[in-house]
C-alpha positions, 0 to 999 in steps of 0.5 A: 528955661531949657525945657521951653528953648527945646519944646519951641525947637521941636515945635519948629521942626515939626512945621517945617516939615509939614511945609516941606511935604506940602511943597511937595505935594505941589511939585508934583501932579497926578496927570499925564506926561505931556508930551505923552498927552501931544503924542496921544493926539497925534494918533486920534486923527488916524483912530477916529471913525466915528469920534470915539476919542471925543473925550481925547481934547486939546486942552492943555493939561488934561489928564490923558491918564483919564481918556479912553482906551487909555491906561496909565502907571499909577505910579509914573502916570507913563502910559502902560496900555492904549487901545485902539480895537476898531477905531478906524473903520473900513470894508471888504468888497470880493478881493479889494480892500478900500481906507488899507493904508500903512502905519507910521509906528515912530508914532507910538515911540514916546511912551517908553513904559508901554506894555500893552497895544491893541490894533485890531480891526482897522484895516492895516496893510503895512507900514510906512518904509522904515517905520516898521516895527523894529523901530520901537524896538530900543525905546518900547522894551518893555513892549509885551501885548502887540494884537493885530488882529483882523488887518489885512498884514501879509509876510512882509510885517514879520520880519519888523515885528523879530525884532520885538524880543520883549513880547509875550503875547502876539495875536495875527489873527484873521489877517492876511498870511498865506502860502508856505509859511515861514514865519521866520521872523518870528523865530526871534521871538524867544519869549513869546509866549501867546501866538495866534495865527489862526484863520489866516491862508498859511498853507503848511510851515517849515522845520525852521519856522517856529522852533525857538519859541520856546517859551511857546505856552499857546499857539493857535493855527486853527482855520487855516489851509495847513494840510502839513506842517511840513515835509519832517513833520512835526519836529520843530513843535517837539521843541515846544516842551511848554506848549499847553494849548494847541490849535489846529482846528479848520486844516486840512490836517490827515490822521497822520497828524497823530504821530507826531503828538507824543513830545508834546507833553505838557499839552492840556488842551489839543484841538483837531476839529473840522480837519480830515480825520477818517475812518479808523484812527491806528495811531490813536494811542499816540496820545496816550504820551500826552498825559496831562492833556485835560480837553480833546476836540476831535470834531467835525470830522468823518472818523468812525472808530477810535483804535490801533490795528488790532483793536486793542490799544485804548485811548487812555488819558487818565487825566482828560476831563472833556471829549468832543466827538461831535460830528464824526460817523461812530456808532454806539460801540464807541464807548467801549474803547473809551473805558480808560477815561475814568477823570472824563466830566463832559463827553460830546457825542452828538451828530455822529452812528448812534442809532437803537438803545444806548445801555448806561452799562456801557458807559459806567467807567465814567464814575465822574461824568456830569455832562453828556450831549448825544442830541441829533442821533437816531437814538431809540432809548436808553437801558437806564440801571438803579445801580448805575455808577453814571446815576450819582454823578450825571448832571447835564442830559442832552437827546435833543432830535431823538425819537424816543419813547416816553417811557424813558421820563420813567425811569430818568428819575435815577439820575438824582444829581441831573440839573439840565434835561434837554429832549427836545424835539424826541417823539414824545407822545401821550401824557407825563408819567407820575413818577420817575422824571419827578424825583429829580428834586435838582433839575434845574432847566427842563426843556420838552419843548416840540414834540406830541405831549398832552394833557395836564400836568401831574401833581408831583410836578411841584416837587421839582422845587430846584427848577429855573427855567421850565420849556413846555413850547409846541406841545399839546398841555391844558395849562390852568389860567392860575398857574397852579401846577407851578405855584411852588415852584420858588426858583423859577424864572424862565416859563415858555409855553408857546402853543399850549392850550389855557383852560379854566379851572373846575375850582377857583384858585387864588394862592399867590404864585412863590417864583417870581419870572423874569421871562414868560413867553406865551403866545398862541395858548388862548384861543377861546372867548371865555378866556379873552378877556382874561389875564393869567392871574399869576401875571398880577403878582409879578415884578422883575419879569424881563420878557413878556409874549403874551402875542396872537392870544386874542386877549381884549379890552385895554392895553395892559398898562400894570405889566410896565408901572408893576415890572420896572426892569422890563425890557422887551414887552409883546401884546402881538397879533391880540384885540386890545380897544380904545386908546392907546396909554402906555404908562405915565411914569419914566421906565428905563429899562424898555427897549422894545414894544409890540402892539401892532395887529390890535384893535387901538384907535385915536392919536399915538402919545407924544410923550413914548420918548419921554416914557421910554428914554432907551426905546429902540422898537414900536411896532404899532402897524395893523391898528387904527391909530393916527400920528401926529405930525410932531411926534418924535 
């Protein structure tokens, strides 16, 4: 009997617990807090350009955590992120700001757990009087990210921002800070790790401008009018010992800037592109103190050489992985001054004064080099050695706009790891050789377009089984209609053959290609009347095309609707300038991805079908001009 009573008591206890839990479930809510929902609705009129905030509805109980541009804490259901970027239209003409306005920051006070606030691109000129960002400091103590970029803010906002001591990230780029930027208002933001002041009109920064930002890791001052940082040099910058990224591109800094870099020992990225560095960089050894530097950009200056006064000390950055020297005045001797950069993986030296030949032995120190861009120079040859150290690691070579001998293709096969070879507009002439380049089994991208290469593609072409992108546009190749030379390239995705010549094979070829293309560009390739009714055979076996250009090929017959029906992911179809006849019939099946169709300059007749928009619901462009088509009055 006692046992039975104990079991009943246990059952009653469990039932009560379940009822309590169920009651608690009904007591809590997954919706946002009502006062925060109302506060968002008060914000809506100021940030609702083109009805971007249509999900913000005035329905009591509506869960604002599910509204667009809003993010909530999953536990407390309090707002933690508000993304109102580019949500208010603005227009600039000359120096006049139309629709510029002043923000009342008090509207954000109800969001006490807000961590991230994005307000870029809203034509904000400042704050209403006594309604600056300082009012948020005591209530929004969790605010860490503030994006005010692409507005009309000036120095007057800085004092207000100085009270937001919790900030970790502050973006003030593309505003109207100008002149001698003391920036003292930012000096109180001691927790700041990211600061972007790029694309303003700052001319200089005083010693007391940013010197207290000891936790700063990222600083962007690029594209201002800075000629100097202060009369005392970089003294304030030397205190930013945790700085990892410094961007100073697009200013007016001189060679002496290098003298003030030695204390930035934590720096990993340094960009000094498009300044007024020039001639010999006599103080280049100062950069050798940046032991952790991985990325250095000196492009777009007028530098002629890298050396100190006696020409002996070299750049010795053993951790440097990427070096950009493009758009300067270097000559081929530059490689010797860089031979201590043993960990270099990417070297860009395009658009310089490199002339004549480059002996690849000069690059042997770069045993880890993966990418080399020497385009837009006056190079005539690469002297390539079979036992070169560079040949085992190099994956990308760019030599566009050189004047090379076609023989380079015979020796380039030693670069066994090569994945990208770009020889665009290099003056290559004659047929492709039967050896060398065909040994590049790892090649994925090959561009030999805009040259004068001719003849049939050699049989060894089928060895390039890793090839994904091939561009032979504007050469003089003879391409068989079956595309037999490409049939075994199972990884091929993009084939660009503009303005070459399609020819019939001497023997009938019926093999099904192993590739499934996504892009085919084949304009101005079929001139012969004999071929005008024949589509390239391989097209009948393609089912994954996204972009097709068969324009100006004198193709005749009816419009090839099978291209649309076979390739359900097709987005762009260009059949302009052919000789298609008959009524316009595109497809009866729904093809949702198509956005552009061009069948202009053909010989189509009859009426334009009324169901085009339902067949292609995402169609943005339809070109039908220069046909003999009739427009129906109710065509939409």
